[in-house]
Backbone bond lengths (Angstrom), bond angles and torsions (degrees), N, CA, C in turn:
res aa  C-N    CA-C-N  psi(-1)  N-CA   C-N-CA  omega(-1)  CA-C   N-CA-C  phi
1 M - - - 1.453 - - 1.516 109.40 -
2 L 1.274 119.59 141.63 1.476 124.98 178.45 1.522 109.91 -83.82
3 D 1.341 114.10 135.04 1.429 116.06 172.77 1.528 109.17 -104.13
4 D 1.315 119.81 -176.32 1.462 122.63 -174.90 1.524 113.75 -58.00
5 V 1.345 116.08 -40.68 1.445 120.30 -179.80 1.498 110.31 -64.52
6 D 1.329 117.88 -45.09 1.459 122.39 178.26 1.521 110.52 -59.05
7 R 1.320 115.95 -44.70 1.482 119.73 -178.81 1.562 111.49 -64.22
8 K 1.319 115.50 -44.62 1.454 118.65 177.62 1.460 112.28 -65.03
9 L 1.275 119.79 -36.82 1.476 123.37 177.75 1.537 109.85 -65.14
10 I 1.318 115.30 -47.23 1.506 117.95 178.74 1.519 112.00 -62.66
11 E 1.345 116.74 -40.56 1.472 119.70 179.27 1.558 109.92 -65.68
12 A 1.297 116.77 -41.26 1.470 119.27 179.01 1.550 111.45 -62.61
13 L 1.339 113.96 -41.31 1.520 117.34 177.01 1.529 112.48 -68.20
14 M 1.329 116.15 -31.20 1.475 118.02 178.42 1.520 110.23 -71.60
15 N 1.314 116.73 -29.30 1.459 119.21 173.10 1.534 113.75 -78.09
16 N 1.306 118.34 -30.67 1.442 122.04 177.68 1.507 109.27 -154.57
17 S 1.357 116.16 92.99 1.468 119.49 -176.66 1.558 110.79 -71.68
18 R 1.291 118.28 -9.49 1.492 122.43 177.94 1.445 112.86 -92.30
19 A 1.369 121.44 0.49 1.409 122.37 178.50 1.494 111.09 -63.00
20 S 1.344 114.80 138.18 1.442 119.03 179.00 1.528 110.73 -75.94
21 M 1.330 116.71 161.73 1.466 118.17 177.56 1.505 110.97 -59.85
22 R 1.330 117.52 -37.52 1.452 121.13 179.95 1.566 108.79 -62.26
23 Q 1.349 118.15 -45.05 1.415 121.64 178.98 1.527 110.62 -61.00
24 L 1.314 117.87 -42.78 1.505 123.88 178.93 1.515 108.82 -61.50
25 A 1.326 118.72 -44.13 1.454 123.99 -179.02 1.491 110.85 -59.80
26 V 1.320 116.94 -44.03 1.480 121.29 177.51 1.493 111.11 -65.47
27 E 1.314 117.37 -48.05 1.489 123.25 -176.85 1.524 110.05 -61.19
28 L 1.320 118.64 -39.07 1.416 123.16 -175.95 1.512 113.97 -93.50
29 D 1.354 114.27 -7.79 1.403 121.34 178.23 1.547 113.92 59.39
30 V 1.374 112.17 47.75 1.486 119.19 -179.71 1.537 105.55 -137.68
31 A 1.327 117.62 165.75 1.411 124.05 -175.43 1.570 111.24 -68.13
32 L 1.328 117.02 148.45 1.429 122.88 -177.83 1.601 108.23 -57.79
33 G 1.304 114.65 -43.49 1.524 118.19 179.24 1.507 110.99 -61.11
34 T 1.326 120.86 -34.36 1.424 123.18 176.70 1.488 109.86 -60.60
35 I 1.330 116.61 -48.78 1.496 120.56 177.66 1.512 111.99 -57.02
36 G 1.348 116.98 -44.33 1.493 119.70 178.35 1.488 112.30 -62.00
37 N 1.268 116.24 -45.82 1.499 121.10 -178.28 1.514 109.71 -66.32
38 R 1.327 118.44 -41.57 1.482 121.13 -178.80 1.507 109.87 -66.31
39 L 1.357 118.48 -42.79 1.426 121.98 -178.12 1.517 109.97 -64.86
40 K 1.342 115.84 -44.97 1.467 119.38 176.37 1.538 112.57 -56.36
41 R 1.324 116.67 -46.94 1.459 119.73 -178.84 1.505 112.19 -66.17
42 L 1.347 118.31 -42.71 1.450 123.10 179.27 1.540 110.52 -62.35
43 E 1.322 118.33 -38.84 1.410 123.21 178.48 1.539 110.72 -69.60
44 Q 1.386 116.80 -45.17 1.447 120.98 -178.89 1.538 112.19 -63.65
45 E 1.308 115.44 -37.52 1.476 121.51 177.60 1.523 114.25 -78.42
46 K 1.354 113.28 -2.12 1.497 119.15 177.13 1.548 110.81 67.23
47 I 1.330 118.21 20.35 1.431 122.23 171.91 1.532 108.60 -69.99
48 I 1.312 114.39 -46.92 1.478 123.62 167.83 1.507 107.47 -99.24
49 K 1.368 112.56 110.67 1.489 117.74 -175.29 1.529 111.86 -92.72
50 G 1.312 118.20 -13.18 1.422 121.67 -179.63 1.541 112.49 167.94
51 Y 1.329 114.02 178.63 1.418 118.86 179.25 1.559 108.59 -124.57
52 N 1.262 115.22 135.16 1.484 118.72 -170.39 1.531 113.83 -124.09
53 V 1.307 113.72 157.79 1.461 123.28 169.20 1.512 105.82 -97.87
54 I 1.291 117.97 133.63 1.454 120.05 -179.34 1.546 107.12 -103.69
55 L 1.321 115.05 116.54 1.489 120.74 -177.63 1.501 112.45 -95.72
56 D 1.311 117.56 156.94 1.431 122.28 168.88 1.510 105.31 -87.40
57 P 1.358 117.06 110.31 1.502 120.08 -173.78 1.517 112.59 -52.16
58 A 1.324 118.32 -47.51 1.495 120.39 -175.26 1.548 109.87 -63.79
59 K 1.288 118.97 -32.63 1.469 119.27 -177.77 1.509 113.21 -76.11
60 V 1.342 117.76 -14.20 1.471 119.05 177.66 1.517 111.26 -111.13
61 G 1.332 117.39 10.98 1.456 120.02 173.44 1.475 118.73 109.54
62 W 1.358 119.63 -6.46 1.419 122.90 178.05 1.538 110.49 -88.46
63 E 1.311 118.82 90.74 1.442 123.61 -170.26 1.533 111.61 -82.76
64 M 1.288 120.99 -28.04 1.456 123.99 -173.52 1.555 111.38 -129.90
65 T 1.338 113.55 143.03 1.442 118.29 173.25 1.518 107.04 -115.26
66 V 1.363 117.05 135.20 1.420 122.25 177.11 1.525 112.88 -123.93
67 I 1.308 115.64 146.34 1.444 121.67 178.85 1.586 104.83 -121.65
68 V 1.285 116.90 123.89 1.410 122.46 -173.27 1.516 112.84 -123.07
69 G 1.269 118.12 125.63 1.474 122.63 171.06 1.474 109.21 -92.68
70 L 1.344 115.76 136.64 1.466 120.58 -175.54 1.494 109.52 -126.21
71 R 1.375 115.73 137.43 1.485 121.40 165.39 1.473 106.15 -103.00
72 I 1.336 115.58 124.96 1.458 122.53 -172.89 1.521 108.76 -113.55
73 T 1.302 114.88 138.28 1.444 123.59 176.49 1.529 111.02 -51.19
74 K 1.369 117.22 130.81 1.467 122.06 179.94 1.533 111.28 -52.46
75 G 1.313 113.62 134.20 1.453 120.12 -179.83 1.548 116.81 84.61
76 R 1.374 116.01 1.46 1.444 119.58 -173.62 1.525 111.51 -120.53
77 M 1.353 116.08 4.37 1.469 119.48 -170.03 1.516 112.77 -56.53
78 I 1.333 119.57 -52.78 1.448 121.01 -177.05 1.463 114.12 -62.33
79 E 1.343 116.47 -42.94 1.474 121.36 175.68 1.493 113.59 -58.44
80 V 1.323 115.82 -47.31 1.519 119.64 -179.57 1.463 109.99 -67.98
81 Q 1.318 121.42 -44.52 1.471 122.43 -179.79 1.517 112.85 -61.17
82 K 1.403 116.49 -42.29 1.469 118.56 176.74 1.514 110.51 -62.94
83 R 1.268 121.32 -40.70 1.445 124.87 179.33 1.527 109.99 -61.97
84 I 1.310 117.28 -47.39 1.505 123.13 178.80 1.546 108.23 -60.54
85 A 1.291 115.86 -44.57 1.468 119.97 -171.54 1.556 110.34 -64.56
86 E 1.308 117.49 -23.86 1.474 120.87 179.19 1.491 115.04 -68.42
87 D 1.357 116.47 -21.63 1.479 120.85 -178.98 1.490 109.80 -69.87
88 P 1.339 119.52 127.21 1.468 123.30 -175.93 1.513 114.21 -63.36
89 R 1.366 116.58 -19.11 1.477 119.80 178.12 1.486 111.38 -78.25
90 V 1.297 118.78 -17.63 1.503 124.31 -174.38 1.498 107.72 -87.64
91 F 1.373 117.19 122.39 1.423 123.41 178.24 1.502 115.30 -100.29
92 L 1.316 116.39 -33.54 1.464 119.81 -177.61 1.539 109.70 -139.58
93 V 1.281 117.79 138.95 1.454 123.80 172.84 1.538 107.66 -133.11
94 Y 1.332 113.76 119.22 1.461 120.57 -176.19 1.549 110.74 -114.14
95 D 1.277 117.70 141.69 1.473 124.30 164.57 1.531 104.66 -91.35
96 V 1.375 116.00 129.02 1.421 118.16 -171.37 1.533 110.61 -134.86
97 T 1.370 115.34 165.79 1.475 118.76 169.48 1.530 108.63 -95.92
98 G 1.338 111.46 167.79 1.508 114.38 175.73 1.528 112.66 109.31
99 D 1.309 117.84 -156.29 1.452 121.79 -175.95 1.518 115.42 -68.76
100 Y 1.315 114.09 -23.09 1.505 118.52 -178.98 1.516 108.05 -114.15
101 D 1.317 116.56 158.65 1.437 122.85 -179.95 1.517 113.69 -91.39
102 S 1.322 115.59 -27.36 1.451 121.33 -174.90 1.527 110.13 -151.49
103 F 1.308 115.20 147.48 1.494 121.06 172.01 1.520 107.97 -119.81
104 V 1.305 114.97 139.75 1.439 122.90 179.70 1.490 109.24 -120.90
105 V 1.293 119.93 137.35 1.455 122.99 174.30 1.576 103.31 -117.60
106 A 1.360 114.34 125.54 1.445 118.56 -177.52 1.550 107.39 -134.86
107 K 1.386 116.46 157.69 1.390 120.80 170.03 1.567 108.79 -118.28
108 V 1.297 115.22 137.27 1.415 119.31 179.41 1.480 111.68 -127.34
109 Q 1.349 118.28 161.58 1.466 122.56 -175.38 1.486 113.34 -79.25
110 D 1.302 115.68 -35.83 1.490 120.03 -176.52 1.507 110.51 -167.15
111 T 1.283 119.42 -173.79 1.475 120.02 -176.16 1.538 111.52 -69.76
112 D 1.379 120.30 -28.72 1.429 121.87 174.01 1.522 110.90 -64.44
113 D 1.302 115.06 -40.52 1.494 120.63 177.22 1.467 111.34 -65.85
114 L 1.380 116.91 -39.27 1.479 120.75 176.63 1.505 109.66 -65.62
115 N 1.292 119.65 -39.78 1.443 121.66 179.05 1.546 110.24 -63.61
116 D 1.330 117.65 -41.73 1.434 122.34 177.16 1.529 111.98 -63.47
117 L 1.311 117.48 -45.20 1.469 120.86 176.06 1.497 111.98 -60.39
118 T 1.315 115.92 -45.83 1.511 120.53 -177.83 1.498 108.71 -63.93
119 K 1.249 118.93 -50.21 1.505 122.15 -170.81 1.494 111.38 -81.54
120 G 1.283 118.09 -29.83 1.491 121.52 -176.78 1.516 113.57 -94.36
121 V 1.251 120.88 -28.20 1.487 122.71 -174.02 1.507 111.80 -120.20
122 L 1.343 119.10 -47.97 1.433 121.46 -168.70 1.546 113.69 -87.07
123 T 1.325 115.12 -1.90 1.501 117.64 173.89 1.523 108.20 -125.23
124 S 1.290 117.38 24.68 1.457 121.38 -178.96 1.505 113.04 -76.36
125 E 1.308 118.60 175.65 1.445 122.14 -177.12 1.512 114.16 -56.11
126 G 1.302 116.56 133.52 1.471 123.87 -177.27 1.459 115.64 97.19
127 I 1.380 114.94 -8.67 1.484 120.31 176.47 1.537 109.32 -101.67
128 E 1.326 115.07 118.20 1.457 118.04 -174.45 1.523 109.21 -89.30
129 R 1.374 120.32 -28.42 1.441 121.46 -177.65 1.510 107.71 -162.41
130 S 1.346 113.49 145.04 1.466 119.53 173.53 1.500 110.34 -131.86
131 L 1.329 114.42 148.08 1.448 120.74 173.90 1.558 109.17 -128.04
132 T 1.313 116.06 111.60 1.451 119.20 -172.27 1.512 110.58 -102.68
133 H 1.369 114.71 134.84 1.441 121.64 175.85 1.516 106.62 -118.20
134 V 1.314 118.26 132.64 1.422 124.81 175.23 1.541 108.23 -94.58
135 V 1.259 119.34 125.06 1.467 123.64 176.40 1.495 109.71 -72.76
136 L 1.330 115.67 123.02 1.508 121.18 179.89 1.499 112.05 -87.20
137 N 1.390 117.19 -36.32 1.447 120.74 -175.82 1.561 107.56 -151.38
138 T 1.294 115.53 130.24 1.481 119.98 175.16 1.492 109.76 -88.75
139 V 1.333 115.09 114.37 1.492 119.70 179.61 1.510 108.10 -85.23
140 K 1.353 119.99 -41.04 1.439 121.87 -179.56 1.523 106.26 -151.61
141 E 1.343 112.55 133.89 1.484 118.42 177.12 1.523 104.97 -153.81
142 T 1.332 113.67 103.70 1.447 123.75 -176.01 1.476 111.17 -135.06
143 S 1.313 116.63 171.24 1.453 121.33 174.33 1.526 108.96 -81.31
144 I 1.319 117.35 168.80 1.420 122.95 -179.12 1.549 108.38 -65.74
145 K 1.269 116.40 145.12 1.481 122.82 175.42 1.507 108.03 -113.25
146 L 1.323 115.07 165.30 1.477 120.50 177.11 1.519 109.85 -73.48
147 P 1.369 117.54 136.75 1.446 118.41 175.56 1.501 110.82 -67.05
148 K 1.306 117.24 153.18 1.463 119.57 171.49 1.481 113.43 -63.83
149 T 1.298 118.32 143.43 1.410 122.02 177.87 1.523 111.44 -68.89
150 K 1.331 116.67 143.26 1.429 119.62 178.54 1.490 109.66 -83.35
151 S 1.338 114.48 137.24 1.510 117.38 -179.05 1.464 110.91 -89.58
């Protein structure tokens, strides 16, 4: 379970993952050793899985985002999802309830790249049907935040 120091440490790292342990100790008003021990534990317990650079997708060539619902042949869900997840354009693959079995979020460079993704990956063996939505405008796209603590 996360205590207040863990939560503050994680929030500080989410605001600046390049902050030094010394900076974090000052910001949280705790000992440098406490920061080191907490980080080590949070990493060992896989609460913190890694540290990332956040890119502007359009500035590095990802011009379009697509969200695709997939109906997958019974008994082939895991195999199909693993195959789709290997494509570098695919960022998220979800198992879902409802009319579709899986949702995929991908970023593509242009319509030719979307055509390739659709015909080469999203209509491959084991996929019975796909429904592709092209994102017109991104209103919010952020990393996950800590949930509020329950009182």
